[in-house]
VEXPA-432746 format. One line per field, with one value per atom (N, C-alpha, C, O): residue number from 1; residue in one letter; atom name; x, y, z. Coordinates in steps of 0.1 Angstrom, whole numbers, plus 2048, in hexadecimal, padded with zeros to 3 digits. Example, Ala and Ser with C-alpha at 12.3 -4.5 7.8 and 13.67 -1.06 7.14 Angstrom:
% VEXPA-432746
pos <- (1; 1; 1; 1; 2; 2; 2; 2)
code <- (a; a; a; a; s; s; s; s)
site <- (N; CA; C; O; N; CA; C; O)
east <- (884; 87B; 884; 88E; 880; 889; 881; 886)
north <- (7C7; 7D3; 7DF; 7DF; 7EA; 7F5; 800; 80B)
up <- (84E; 84E; 84E; 855; 847; 847; 84F; 850)
***
This chain:
% VEXPA-432746
pos <- (1; 1; 1; 1; 2; 2; 2; 2; 3; 3; 3; 3; 4; 4; 4; 4; 5; 5; 5; 5; 6; 6; 6; 6; 7; 7; 7; 7; 8; 8; 8; 8; 9; 9; 9; 9; 10; 10; 10; 10; 11; 11; 11; 11; 12; 12; 12; 12; 13; 13; 13; 13; 14; 14; 14; 14; 15; 15; 15; 15; 16; 16; 16; 16; 17; 17; 17; 17; 18; 18; 18; 18; 19; 19; 19; 19; 20; 20; 20; 20; 21; 21; 21; 21; 22; 22; 22; 22; 23; 23; 23; 23; 24; 24; 24; 24; 25; 25; 25; 25; 26; 26; 26; 26; 27; 27; 27; 27; 28; 28; 28; 28; 29; 29; 29; 29; 30; 30; 30; 30; 31; 31; 31; 31; 32; 32; 32; 32; 33; 33; 33; 33; 34; 34; 34; 34; 35; 35; 35; 35; 36; 36; 36; 36; 37; 37; 37; 37; 38; 38; 38; 38; 39; 39; 39; 39; 40; 40; 40; 40; 41; 41; 41; 41; 42; 42; 42; 42; 43; 43; 43; 43; 44; 44; 44; 44; 45; 45; 45; 45; 46; 46; 46; 46; 47; 47; 47; 47; 48; 48; 48; 48; 49; 49; 49; 49; 50; 50; 50; 50; 51; 51; 51; 51; 52; 52; 52; 52; 53; 53; 53; 53; 54; 54; 54; 54; 55; 55; 55; 55; 56; 56; 56; 56; 57; 57; 57; 57; 58; 58; 58; 58; 59; 59; 59; 59; 60; 60; 60; 60; 61; 61; 61; 61; 62; 62; 62; 62; 63; 63; 63; 63; 64; 64; 64; 64; 65; 65; 65; 65; 66; 66; 66; 66; 67; 67; 67; 67; 68; 68; 68; 68; 69; 69; 69; 69; 70; 70; 70; 70; 71; 71; 71; 71; 72; 72; 72; 72; 73; 73; 73; 73; 74; 74; 74; 74; 75; 75; 75; 75; 76; 76; 76; 76; 77; 77; 77; 77; 78; 78; 78; 78; 79; 79; 79; 79; 80; 80; 80; 80; 81; 81; 81; 81; 82; 82; 82; 82; 83; 83; 83; 83; 84; 84; 84; 84; 85; 85; 85; 85; 86; 86; 86; 86; 87; 87; 87; 87; 88; 88; 88; 88; 89; 89; 89; 89; 90; 90; 90; 90; 91; 91; 91; 91; 92; 92; 92; 92; 93; 93; 93; 93; 94; 94; 94; 94; 95; 95; 95; 95; 96; 96; 96; 96; 97; 97; 97; 97; 98; 98; 98; 98; 99; 99; 99; 99; 100; 100; 100; 100; 101; 101; 101; 101; 102; 102; 102; 102; 103; 103; 103; 103; 104; 104; 104; 104; 105; 105; 105; 105; 106; 106; 106; 106; 107; 107; 107; 107; 108; 108; 108; 108; 109; 109; 109; 109; 110; 110; 110; 110; 111; 111; 111; 111; 112; 112; 112; 112; 113; 113; 113; 113; 114; 114; 114; 114; 115; 115; 115; 115; 116; 116; 116; 116; 117; 117; 117; 117; 118; 118; 118; 118; 119; 119; 119; 119; 120; 120; 120; 120; 121; 121; 121; 121; 122; 122; 122; 122; 123; 123; 123; 123; 124; 124; 124; 124; 125; 125; 125; 125; 126; 126; 126; 126; 127; 127; 127; 127; 128; 128; 128; 128; 129; 129; 129; 129; 130; 130; 130; 130; 131; 131; 131; 131; 132; 132; 132; 132; 133; 133; 133; 133; 134; 134; 134; 134; 135; 135; 135; 135; 136; 136; 136; 136; 137; 137; 137; 137; 138; 138; 138; 138; 139; 139; 139; 139; 140; 140; 140; 140; 141; 141; 141; 141; 142; 142; 142; 142; 143; 143; 143; 143; 144; 144; 144; 144; 145; 145; 145; 145; 146; 146; 146; 146; 147; 147; 147; 147; 148; 148; 148; 148; 149; 149; 149; 149; 150; 150; 150; 150; 151; 151; 151; 151; 152; 152; 152; 152; 153; 153; 153; 153; 154; 154; 154; 154; 155; 155; 155; 155; 156; 156; 156; 156; 157; 157; 157; 157; 158; 158; 158; 158; 159; 159; 159; 159; 160; 160; 160; 160; 161; 161; 161; 161; 162; 162; 162; 162; 163; 163; 163; 163; 164; 164; 164; 164; 165; 165; 165; 165; 166; 166; 166; 166; 167; 167; 167; 167; 168; 168; 168; 168; 169; 169; 169; 169; 170; 170; 170; 170; 171; 171; 171; 171; 172; 172; 172; 172; 173; 173; 173; 173; 174; 174; 174; 174; 175; 175; 175; 175; 176; 176; 176; 176; 177; 177; 177; 177; 178; 178; 178; 178; 179; 179; 179; 179; 180; 180; 180; 180; 181; 181; 181; 181; 182; 182; 182; 182; 183; 183; 183; 183; 184; 184; 184; 184)
code <- (m; m; m; m; p; p; p; p; q; q; q; q; p; p; p; p; e; e; e; e; p; p; p; p; t; t; t; t; l; l; l; l; h; h; h; h; d; d; d; d; v; v; v; v; e; e; e; e; e; e; e; e; a; a; a; a; i; i; i; i; a; a; a; a; e; e; e; e; l; l; l; l; l; l; l; l; r; r; r; r; t; t; t; t; e; e; e; e; e; e; e; e; i; i; i; i; g; g; g; g; a; a; a; a; l; l; l; l; a; a; a; a; v; v; v; v; l; l; l; l; d; d; d; d; s; s; s; s; k; k; k; k; g; g; g; g; a; a; a; a; p; p; p; p; s; s; s; s; v; v; v; v; s; s; s; s; m; m; m; m; m; m; m; m; h; h; h; h; f; f; f; f; a; a; a; a; a; a; a; a; d; d; d; d; g; g; g; g; l; l; l; l; t; t; t; t; v; v; v; v; y; y; y; y; t; t; t; t; a; a; a; a; t; t; t; t; f; f; f; f; g; g; g; g; y; y; y; y; t; t; t; t; r; r; r; r; k; k; k; k; y; y; y; y; a; a; a; a; a; a; a; a; m; m; m; m; a; a; a; a; r; r; r; r; d; d; d; d; p; p; p; p; r; r; r; r; v; v; v; v; s; s; s; s; y; y; y; y; t; t; t; t; i; i; i; i; a; a; a; a; y; y; y; y; l; l; l; l; p; p; p; p; p; p; p; p; g; g; g; g; g; g; g; g; f; f; f; f; s; s; s; s; e; e; e; e; r; r; r; r; l; l; l; l; q; q; q; q; a; a; a; a; r; r; r; r; s; s; s; s; i; i; i; i; q; q; q; q; v; v; v; v; d; d; d; d; g; g; g; g; i; i; i; i; a; a; a; a; t; t; t; t; k; k; k; k; v; v; v; v; t; t; t; t; d; d; d; d; p; p; p; p; e; e; e; e; e; e; e; e; i; i; i; i; h; h; h; h; r; r; r; r; a; a; a; a; v; v; v; v; e; e; e; e; v; v; v; v; s; s; s; s; r; r; r; r; e; e; e; e; q; q; q; q; f; f; f; f; l; l; l; l; w; w; w; w; a; a; a; a; q; q; q; q; g; g; g; g; t; t; t; t; s; s; s; s; m; m; m; m; f; f; f; f; d; d; d; d; n; n; n; n; f; f; f; f; l; l; l; l; k; k; k; k; g; g; g; g; t; t; t; t; a; a; a; a; h; h; h; h; h; h; h; h; q; q; q; q; d; d; d; d; f; f; f; f; f; f; f; f; r; r; r; r; i; i; i; i; d; d; d; d; p; p; p; p; v; v; v; v; e; e; e; e; a; a; a; a; l; l; l; l; w; w; w; w; n; n; n; n; d; d; d; d; n; n; n; n; r; r; r; r; v; v; v; v; r; r; r; r; q; q; q; q; l; l; l; l; w; w; w; w; r; r; r; r; r; r; r; r; l; l; l; l; v; v; v; v; t; t; t; t; f; f; f; f; t; t; t; t; p; p; p; p; d; d; d; d; g; g; g; g; r; r; r; r; h; h; h; h; v; v; v; v; a; a; a; a; e; e; e; e; l; l; l; l; r; r; r; r; p; p; p; p; y; y; y; y; a; a; a; a; t; t; t; t; a; a; a; a; r; r; r; r; n; n; n; n; p; p; p; p; l; l; l; l)
site <- (N; CA; C; O; N; CA; C; O; N; CA; C; O; N; CA; C; O; N; CA; C; O; N; CA; C; O; N; CA; C; O; N; CA; C; O; N; CA; C; O; N; CA; C; O; N; CA; C; O; N; CA; C; O; N; CA; C; O; N; CA; C; O; N; CA; C; O; N; CA; C; O; N; CA; C; O; N; CA; C; O; N; CA; C; O; N; CA; C; O; N; CA; C; O; N; CA; C; O; N; CA; C; O; N; CA; C; O; N; CA; C; O; N; CA; C; O; N; CA; C; O; N; CA; C; O; N; CA; C; O; N; CA; C; O; N; CA; C; O; N; CA; C; O; N; CA; C; O; N; CA; C; O; N; CA; C; O; N; CA; C; O; N; CA; C; O; N; CA; C; O; N; CA; C; O; N; CA; C; O; N; CA; C; O; N; CA; C; O; N; CA; C; O; N; CA; C; O; N; CA; C; O; N; CA; C; O; N; CA; C; O; N; CA; C; O; N; CA; C; O; N; CA; C; O; N; CA; C; O; N; CA; C; O; N; CA; C; O; N; CA; C; O; N; CA; C; O; N; CA; C; O; N; CA; C; O; N; CA; C; O; N; CA; C; O; N; CA; C; O; N; CA; C; O; N; CA; C; O; N; CA; C; O; N; CA; C; O; N; CA; C; O; N; CA; C; O; N; CA; C; O; N; CA; C; O; N; CA; C; O; N; CA; C; O; N; CA; C; O; N; CA; C; O; N; CA; C; O; N; CA; C; O; N; CA; C; O; N; CA; C; O; N; CA; C; O; N; CA; C; O; N; CA; C; O; N; CA; C; O; N; CA; C; O; N; CA; C; O; N; CA; C; O; N; CA; C; O; N; CA; C; O; N; CA; C; O; N; CA; C; O; N; CA; C; O; N; CA; C; O; N; CA; C; O; N; CA; C; O; N; CA; C; O; N; CA; C; O; N; CA; C; O; N; CA; C; O; N; CA; C; O; N; CA; C; O; N; CA; C; O; N; CA; C; O; N; CA; C; O; N; CA; C; O; N; CA; C; O; N; CA; C; O; N; CA; C; O; N; CA; C; O; N; CA; C; O; N; CA; C; O; N; CA; C; O; N; CA; C; O; N; CA; C; O; N; CA; C; O; N; CA; C; O; N; CA; C; O; N; CA; C; O; N; CA; C; O; N; CA; C; O; N; CA; C; O; N; CA; C; O; N; CA; C; O; N; CA; C; O; N; CA; C; O; N; CA; C; O; N; CA; C; O; N; CA; C; O; N; CA; C; O; N; CA; C; O; N; CA; C; O; N; CA; C; O; N; CA; C; O; N; CA; C; O; N; CA; C; O; N; CA; C; O; N; CA; C; O; N; CA; C; O; N; CA; C; O; N; CA; C; O; N; CA; C; O; N; CA; C; O; N; CA; C; O; N; CA; C; O; N; CA; C; O; N; CA; C; O; N; CA; C; O; N; CA; C; O; N; CA; C; O; N; CA; C; O; N; CA; C; O; N; CA; C; O; N; CA; C; O; N; CA; C; O; N; CA; C; O; N; CA; C; O; N; CA; C; O; N; CA; C; O; N; CA; C; O; N; CA; C; O; N; CA; C; O; N; CA; C; O; N; CA; C; O; N; CA; C; O; N; CA; C; O; N; CA; C; O; N; CA; C; O; N; CA; C; O; N; CA; C; O; N; CA; C; O; N; CA; C; O; N; CA; C; O; N; CA; C; O; N; CA; C; O; N; CA; C; O; N; CA; C; O; N; CA; C; O; N; CA; C; O; N; CA; C; O; N; CA; C; O; N; CA; C; O; N; CA; C; O; N; CA; C; O; N; CA; C; O; N; CA; C; O; N; CA; C; O; N; CA; C; O; N; CA; C; O)
east <- (684; 68C; 686; 67A; 68E; 689; 683; 687; 679; 672; 679; 680; 677; 67C; 676; 66B; 67D; 678; 66B; 66A; 660; 653; 652; 659; 64A; 647; 63E; 638; 63C; 632; 624; 61D; 621; 614; 612; 608; 61D; 61D; 61A; 612; 621; 61F; 611; 60A; 60C; 5FE; 5F4; 5EB; 5F5; 5ED; 5EE; 5E4; 5FA; 5FC; 5F6; 5F0; 5F7; 5F1; 5E2; 5DB; 5DC; 5CE; 5C9; 5BE; 5D0; 5CC; 5CD; 5C3; 5D7; 5D7; 5CC; 5C5; 5C9; 5BE; 5B0; 5A7; 5AF; 5A3; 5A1; 595; 5AC; 5AB; 5AC; 5A7; 5B2; 5B3; 5AA; 5AC; 5A1; 597; 59A; 595; 5A3; 5A6; 5B3; 5BD; 5B3; 5C0; 5BF; 5B5; 5CA; 5CA; 5CA; 5D1; 5C1; 5BF; 5C5; 5C1; 5CE; 5D3; 5CE; 5CE; 5C9; 5C4; 5CC; 5D3; 5CA; 5D0; 5C6; 5BC; 5C8; 5BE; 5BF; 5C6; 5B6; 5B5; 5C2; 5C4; 5CB; 5D8; 5E3; 5EF; 5E0; 5EA; 5F1; 5FA; 5ED; 5F3; 5EC; 5E0; 5F3; 5ED; 5E4; 5E6; 5D9; 5CF; 5CC; 5C8; 5CD; 5CB; 5BF; 5BD; 5B8; 5AC; 5AD; 5B2; 5A9; 5A7; 59A; 590; 59B; 58F; 58E; 597; 582; 57F; 582; 57D; 589; 58C; 586; 589; 57F; 57A; 581; 581; 587; 58F; 588; 580; 58A; 585; 592; 595; 599; 5A6; 5B0; 5B2; 5B6; 5C0; 5BA; 5C0; 5AD; 5A5; 59E; 59A; 59D; 596; 58A; 58B; 580; 575; 575; 578; 571; 56F; 564; 562; 55C; 550; 552; 558; 54D; 54F; 543; 53C; 541; 536; 53A; 546; 530; 533; 537; 53C; 535; 538; 546; 54A; 54E; 55B; 566; 564; 571; 57C; 582; 586; 583; 589; 580; 586; 573; 56A; 56D; 56F; 56D; 570; 57E; 580; 588; 595; 596; 59C; 58F; 58F; 588; 58C; 57D; 576; 57E; 57D; 587; 58F; 59C; 5A0; 5A2; 5AE; 5AE; 5AF; 5AD; 5AB; 5B8; 5B7; 5C3; 5CF; 5CF; 5CD; 5D0; 5CF; 5DA; 5E0; 5DC; 5E5; 5DD; 5D6; 5E0; 5DB; 5E5; 5ED; 5E4; 5ED; 5E4; 5DC; 5E7; 5E1; 5EC; 5F5; 5EA; 5F5; 5EF; 5E4; 5F6; 5F3; 5FE; 60A; 5FA; 603; 5FF; 5F4; 608; 604; 601; 607; 5F8; 5F3; 5FF; 5FE; 609; 614; 61E; 628; 61C; 625; 633; 635; 63D; 64B; 64F; 656; 64A; 64F; 649; 64F; 63F; 639; 63C; 635; 646; 648; 64B; 649; 64F; 652; 645; 646; 63A; 62D; 627; 61D; 62D; 627; 629; 632; 61F; 61F; 617; 60D; 61A; 613; 614; 61D; 60B; 60B; 608; 5FF; 60F; 60D; 60A; 613; 5FE; 5F9; 5F7; 5F1; 5FC; 5F8; 5EE; 5F1; 5E3; 5D8; 5D0; 5D2; 5C5; 5BC; 5AE; 5A9; 5A8; 59A; 590; 591; 586; 57A; 56D; 56B; 565; 558; 550; 54F; 54A; 542; 534; 52D; 530; 522; 51A; 50E; 521; 51A; 513; 51A; 506; 4FF; 505; 505; 50A; 510; 51D; 51F; 525; 531; 52E; 535; 523; 51F; 51B; 51F; 514; 510; 51C; 51D; 526; 533; 53A; 53F; 53A; 541; 53A; 540; 52D; 525; 528; 52A; 528; 52A; 538; 539; 543; 550; 551; 558; 54A; 54A; 543; 549; 538; 531; 539; 539; 540; 548; 554; 557; 55A; 566; 563; 56B; 559; 556; 54D; 541; 552; 549; 53E; 533; 542; 538; 52C; 522; 52E; 524; 51B; 510; 51F; 516; 509; 50A; 4FE; 4F1; 4EC; 4E2; 4F3; 4EE; 4E8; 4EA; 4E1; 4DC; 4E4; 4E0; 4F1; 4F9; 4FB; 4FB; 4FC; 4FF; 4F2; 4F3; 4E7; 4DA; 4D7; 4D2; 4DA; 4D7; 4DF; 4DA; 4EB; 4F3; 4EC; 4EB; 4E7; 4E0; 4D3; 4CF; 4CC; 4BF; 4C1; 4B8; 4CE; 4D0; 4CC; 4CA; 4CB; 4C6; 4D1; 4CE; 4DE; 4E9; 4EC; 4F7; 4E4; 4E6; 4F2; 4F4; 4FB; 506; 511; 51A; 511; 51B; 51D; 514; 52A; 52D; 539; 541; 53A; 546; 550; 54C; 55C; 567; 56F; 572; 573; 57B; 589; 58B; 593; 5A1; 5A8; 5AA; 5AD; 5B4; 5C3; 5C8; 5CB; 5D9; 5E1; 5DF; 5EB; 5F5; 603; 609; 608; 614; 613; 60A; 61C; 61C; 629; 633; 62A; 636; 630; 628; 635; 631; 63C; 647; 638; 642; 63C; 631; 644; 640; 64B; 655; 64A; 654; 654; 65D; 64A; 64A; 655; 65A; 659; 664; 671; 679; 673; 67E; 67B; 674; 680; 67D; 681; 68C; 678; 679; 67A; 680; 675; 675; 66B; 65F; 66F; 666; 669; 674; 65E; 65E; 655; 64A; 65A; 651; 648; 64E; 63C; 632; 62C; 627; 62C; 624; 619; 61B; 60D; 601; 5FE; 603; 5F7; 5F2; 5E9; 5E4; 5E8; 5E0; 5D2; 5CC; 5CC; 5BE; 5BE; 5B4; 5CA; 5CB; 5C8; 5C7; 5C6; 5C1; 5CD; 5CA; 5D9; 5E4; 5F1; 5F2; 5FA; 608; 60F; 610; 615; 61C; 62B; 632; 630; 63F; 642; 63B; 64D; 653; 661; 668; 664; 672; 677; 670; 684; 68A; 687; 686; 686; 684; 691; 697; 697; 6A4; 6A2; 69B; 6AA; 6AB; 6B8; 6C1; 6BA; 6C7; 6D2; 6DD; 6CD; 6D7; 6D9; 6E4; 6CF; 6D1; 6CA; 6C0; 6D1; 6CB; 6CB; 6D5; 6C0; 6BF; 6C2; 6C1)
north <- (AF5; AEA; ADF; ADD; ADA; AD0; AC4; AC0; ABE; AB3; AA6; AA7; A9A; A8E; A8C; A91; A85; A81; A7A; A70; A7F; A79; A6C; A6A; A63; A56; A58; A63; A4E; A4E; A51; A59; A4A; A4D; A5B; A61; A60; A6E; A78; A81; A76; A7F; A7D; A87; A71; A6F; A76; A7D; A75; A7C; A8B; A92; A90; A9F; AA4; AAF; A9D; AA1; AA1; AAB; A96; A96; AA1; AA7; AA4; AAF; ABD; AC5; ABF; ACC; ACC; AD7; AC2; AC2; AC4; AC9; ABF; AC1; ACF; AD4; AD6; AE3; AEF; AFA; AED; AF8; AF6; AEB; AFF; AFC; B03; AFF; B0D; B14; B10; B0F; B0D; B0A; B0E; B13; B0B; B0E; B01; AF7; B00; AF4; AF7; B01; AEF; AF1; AE6; ADA; AEA; AE0; AE3; AEE; ADB; ADD; AE2; ADB; AEE; AF3; AEC; AE2; AF0; AE9; AE9; AE1; AF2; AF3; AEC; AEC; AE6; ADF; AE8; AE4; AF5; AFE; AFD; AFA; B00; B00; B0C; B17; B09; B14; B12; B06; B1C; B1B; B23; B2E; B1D; B23; B21; B16; B2B; B29; B21; B25; B17; B0F; B0B; B0D; B07; B01; AF2; AEC; AEC; ADE; AD8; ADD; ACD; AC6; AB8; AB1; AB4; AA8; A9D; A9E; A91; A84; A7C; A74; A7D; A77; A7E; A8A; A77; A7D; A81; A86; A7D; A81; A8E; A90; A96; AA3; AA4; A9E; AAB; AAF; ABE; AC5; AC1; ACF; AD0; AC7; ADB; ADC; AE8; AF2; AE6; AF1; AF1; AE6; AFC; AFD; AF7; AF8; AF1; AEB; AF5; AF0; B01; B0B; B11; B1A; B0C; B12; B0B; AFF; B12; B0C; B00; AF6; B01; AF6; AE9; ADE; AEA; ADF; AD8; ACC; AE0; ADB; AD4; ACA; ADB; AD5; AC8; ABE; AC7; ABA; AAF; AA3; AB3; AA9; AA4; A98; AAD; AA9; AA1; A98; AA6; AA0; AA0; AAB; A94; A94; A97; A97; A99; A9B; AAA; AB3; AAB; AB8; AB9; AAF; AC5; AC8; AD2; ADA; AD1; ADB; ADD; AD4; AE9; AEC; AF2; AFA; AEE; AF3; AF5; AEE; B00; B04; B09; B0F; B07; B0D; B18; B14; B24; B2F; B36; B3B; B35; B39; B48; B50; B4C; B5A; B63; B6F; B5E; B67; B69; B70; B64; B66; B61; B56; B69; B64; B5F; B55; B66; B62; B54; B4D; B4F; B42; B38; B2E; B3B; B33; B24; B1C; B21; B13; B0B; AFF; B11; B0A; B08; B01; B0E; B0E; AFF; AF8; AFC; AEF; AF0; AF8; AE8; AE9; ADC; AD4; ADA; ACE; AD3; ADB; ACD; ACE; AC0; AB8; ABE; AB1; AB0; AB9; AA5; AA1; A96; A8C; A98; A8E; A8C; A92; A84; A81; A85; A81; A8E; A93; A8A; A87; A87; A7F; A86; A89; A88; A8D; A83; A78; A88; A7F; A7E; A88; A72; A6F; A66; A66; A5E; A55; A5C; A64; A5A; A62; A60; A6A; A54; A52; A5B; A60; A5C; A64; A72; A7A; A76; A84; A88; A93; A7F; A81; A83; A8B; A7A; A7B; A88; A8F; A8D; A9A; AA5; AAE; AA5; AAF; AAF; AB9; AA3; AA1; AA6; AAE; AA3; AA8; AB7; ABE; ABC; ACA; AD2; ADC; ACD; AD3; AD2; ADB; AC7; AC6; ACF; AD5; AD1; AD9; AE8; AF0; AEC; AFA; AFF; AFD; B05; B0A; B13; B13; B1B; B25; B1D; B23; B11; B09; B02; AFD; B00; AF9; B01; B0D; AFA; B00; B08; B0E; B07; B0D; B03; AF7; B07; AFE; AFD; AF8; B02; B03; AF6; AF7; AEB; ADE; AD6; ACA; ADB; AD3; ACE; AC3; AD7; AD3; AC7; ABF; AC5; AB9; AAD; AA2; AAE; AA2; A9F; A93; AA9; AA6; AA2; A9E; AA3; AA0; AAB; AA9; AB7; AC3; ACE; AD9; ACA; AD4; AD5; AD0; ADC; ADD; AE6; AF0; AE2; AEA; AEA; AF3; AE2; AE1; AD3; ACB; ACF; AC2; AC2; ACB; AB7; AB5; AAD; AA4; AB0; AA7; AA2; AA9; A95; A8F; A8F; A8C; A93; A93; A89; A8B; A7E; A74; A77; A79; A77; A7B; A70; A64; A73; A6A; A6C; A63; A79; A7D; A8B; A92; A8E; A9B; AA0; A98; AAC; AB2; AB7; AC0; AB2; AB6; ABE; ABA; ACA; AD2; AD5; AD9; AD2; AD3; AD9; AD3; AE6; AEE; AEA; AEE; AE3; ADE; AD4; AD3; ACD; AC3; ACB; AC9; AD3; ADD; AE6; AE2; AF2; AFB; AF5; AF0; AF6; AF1; AE2; ADD; ADB; ACC; AC8; ACC; AC1; ABD; AAE; AA9; AA8; A9A; A98; A9E; A90; A8C; A80; A77; A81; A77; A70; A76; A62; A5A; A54; A4F; A54; A4E; A40; A3D; A39; A2B; A2D; A38; A23; A24; A29; A30; A26; A2B; A3A; A3F; A3F; A4D; A4E; A59; A43; A44; A45; A48; A41; A41; A46; A46; A4A; A4D; A40; A38; A3D; A31; A32; A29; A3E; A40; A4F; A58; A51; A5F; A5E; A54; A68; A69; A77; A80; A78; A85; A8E; A89; A9A; AA5; AAB; AB1; AA9; AAE; ABA; AB9; AC4; ACF; ACF; AC9; AD7; AD7; ADE; ADA; AE7; AEE; AE7; AE8; ADF; ADA; ACC; ACA; AC2; AB4; AAF; AB1; AA9; AA3; A94; A8E)
up <- (EE0; EE0; ED6; ED6; ECD; EC4; ECB; ED5; EC4; EC9; EC3; EBA; EC9; EC3; EB6; EB3; EAD; EA0; EA1; EA8; E9B; E9C; E94; E8A; E99; E92; E87; E85; E7F; E74; E7A; E74; E85; E8B; E90; E8E; E96; E9B; E8F; E90; E84; E78; E73; E6F; E72; E6D; E76; E71; E83; E8C; E8B; E8C; E8A; E88; E7B; E7B; E70; E64; E65; E61; E6B; E6D; E76; E73; E80; E89; E82; E83; E79; E72; E68; E67; E61; E58; E5E; E59; E6B; E73; E78; E79; E7B; E81; E78; E7C; E6D; E63; E57; E51; E55; E4A; E3D; E33; E3C; E30; E2A; E32; E1D; E17; E08; E03; E01; DF3; DEB; DEE; DE1; DD9; DCB; DC5; DC6; DB8; DAF; DB3; DA4; D99; D8D; D8C; D83; D76; D6C; D6A; D66; D5D; D50; D4E; D46; D3A; D31; D28; D34; D2D; D35; D31; D41; D49; D53; D5A; D54; D5D; D6B; D6C; D76; D83; D85; D80; D8C; D8F; D9E; DA2; DA6; DB4; DB9; DB5; DC3; DC9; DD8; DDD; DE0; DEE; DF1; DEB; DFA; DFC; E0B; E13; E0E; E1B; E1A; E10; E23; E23; E30; E3B; E2F; E3B; E3B; E31; E46; E47; E4D; E57; E47; E4D; E4D; E44; E58; E59; E50; E52; E47; E3E; E30; E28; E2F; E23; E25; E30; E1B; E1D; E12; E08; E16; E0D; E0B; E14; DFF; DFB; DF2; DEA; DF4; DEB; DE2; DE5; DD5; DCC; DC2; DC1; DBB; DB2; DA4; DA0; D9D; D90; D85; D7B; D87; D7D; D7E; D77; D88; D8A; D82; D7D; D80; D79; D80; D7A; D8D; D95; D94; D93; D93; D92; D84; D84; D7A; D6C; D6C; D66; D73; D73; D7A; D75; D85; D8D; D86; D86; D7F; D77; D6B; D67; D65; D5A; D5E; D58; D69; D6E; D7D; D83; D84; D92; D9A; DA7; D94; D9C; DA1; D99; DAE; DB4; DBF; DC3; DC4; DCF; DD8; DD3; DE5; DEE; DF9; DFC; DFF; E0B; E16; E13; E22; E2E; E38; E39; E40; E4A; E57; E57; E61; E6E; E70; E71; E6F; E72; E7F; E80; E89; E97; E97; E8F; EA0; EA0; EA4; EA1; EAB; EAF; EA5; EA7; E99; E8D; E90; E95; E8C; E8C; E9A; E9B; EA5; EB2; EB6; EBF; EAF; EB2; EA6; EA5; E9E; E92; E95; E8C; EA1; EA4; EA6; EAA; EA5; EA5; E98; E96; E8D; E80; E7A; E7D; E72; E6B; E5F; E5E; E55; E48; E40; E43; E37; E2F; E20; E1E; E17; E09; E03; E03; DFF; DFB; DEC; DE6; DE6; DD8; DDA; DE1; DD3; DD5; DC9; DBE; DCB; DC0; DC5; DCF; DBC; DBF; DB9; DAD; DC0; DBB; DBF; DCA; DB5; DB8; DC0; DBD; DCB; DD4; DCF; DCE; DCC; DC7; DD0; DD0; DD9; DE2; DED; DF4; DEF; DF9; E07; E0F; E0B; E18; E19; E24; E0F; E0F; E0F; E16; E08; E09; E17; E1C; E1D; E2B; E34; E3D; E32; E3A; E37; E40; E2A; E27; E2E; E33; E2E; E35; E44; E4B; E4A; E58; E5C; E66; E55; E59; E57; E5E; E4C; E4A; E55; E5A; E5A; E65; E72; E7A; E74; E80; E80; E8A; E74; E74; E72; E78; E6B; E68; E73; E71; E7D; E88; E82; E87; E78; E72; E6C; E6A; E68; E61; E6A; E66; E77; E80; E83; E85; E82; E84; E78; E79; E6D; E61; E57; E5A; E4D; E44; E37; E2D; E38; E2D; E25; E18; E2C; E25; E23; E1E; E27; E26; E18; E16; E0E; E00; DFB; DF3; E01; DFE; E03; DFC; E0F; E16; E0F; E0E; E0A; E03; DF4; DEE; DEF; DE1; DD8; DCC; DDD; DD5; DD4; DD2; DD6; DD5; DC6; DC2; DBF; DB1; DAE; DB5; DA5; DA1; DAB; DAB; DB5; DC0; DC4; DC6; DC6; DC9; DD3; DD4; DDB; DE3; DDB; DD3; DDD; DD7; DE3; DED; DE3; DED; DE7; DDB; DEF; DEB; DF3; DFF; DED; DF3; DF1; DE6; DFC; DFB; DF5; DF7; DED; DE8; DEE; DF3; DEC; DF2; DF8; DF4; E01; E07; E0C; E0D; E0F; E16; E23; E23; E2E; E3C; E42; E43; E47; E4E; E5C; E5E; E66; E74; E7C; E80; E7E; E86; E95; E9C; E99; EA7; EAA; EB5; E9F; EA0; EA1; EAA; E97; E97; E8B; E82; E8B; E81; E73; E71; E6A; E5C; E5B; E51; E65; E64; E5A; E5B; E50; E45; E41; E43; E3D; E38; E2C; E2C; E23; E18; E1D; E24; E1A; E20; E14; E0A; E15; E0C; E14; E1F; E0E; E14; E0F; E04; E17; E12; E06; E04; DFD; DF1; DF4; DEB; DFF; E02; E08; E0A; E0A; E10; E1E; E23; E25; E33; E3E; E49; E39; E43; E3C; E30; E45; E40; E3E; E48; E32; E30; E32; E36; E2F; E2F; E31; E2C; E38; E39; E34; E36; E2C; E26; E29; E2A; E2A; E2C; E20; E15; E23; E19; E16; E1F; E0A; E07; DFD; DF3; DFF; DF6; DF0; DF5; DE5; DDE; DE8; DE7; DF0; DF9; E06; E0C; E0B; E18; E19; E1F; E13; E14; E22; E2A; E26; E33; E34; E3E)
***
């Protein structure tokens, strides 16, 4: 049964919850010729902002350093597949990537990564970041600008365009998602 139309606050909470519980997604950057290039990445969420770590010798690192405009998508796909499709939800975010250099923010990125990635808890994987000795590897913070939010819990194929506040910390506006075949 369809749920009532969610409020701005409901959508913000649902997005934050998805970002907190799903760690793998696809990151799209613009290569040196302006073409999209996509990589699977681990994402750690701090509210609506996400952190991802990458090595300095990768194409995506060079692309984000050259042009900070990125997109990523993360989804919850229920284990029951098609029979549980009304639990599926996903987000496609357009954002701005910034290399994290402030030691306090690096600490925060490590903290949320360890909280979210169960496999990283109790490991020394992120210790080099905290010591300032993570050579050839950096965290990037991605601040959201706009997104497409899909939440089948509201009703199948329920989608909204999302605009975030300038600081990326809150949802500022929801707009109907219209397609050429089925405007809402």
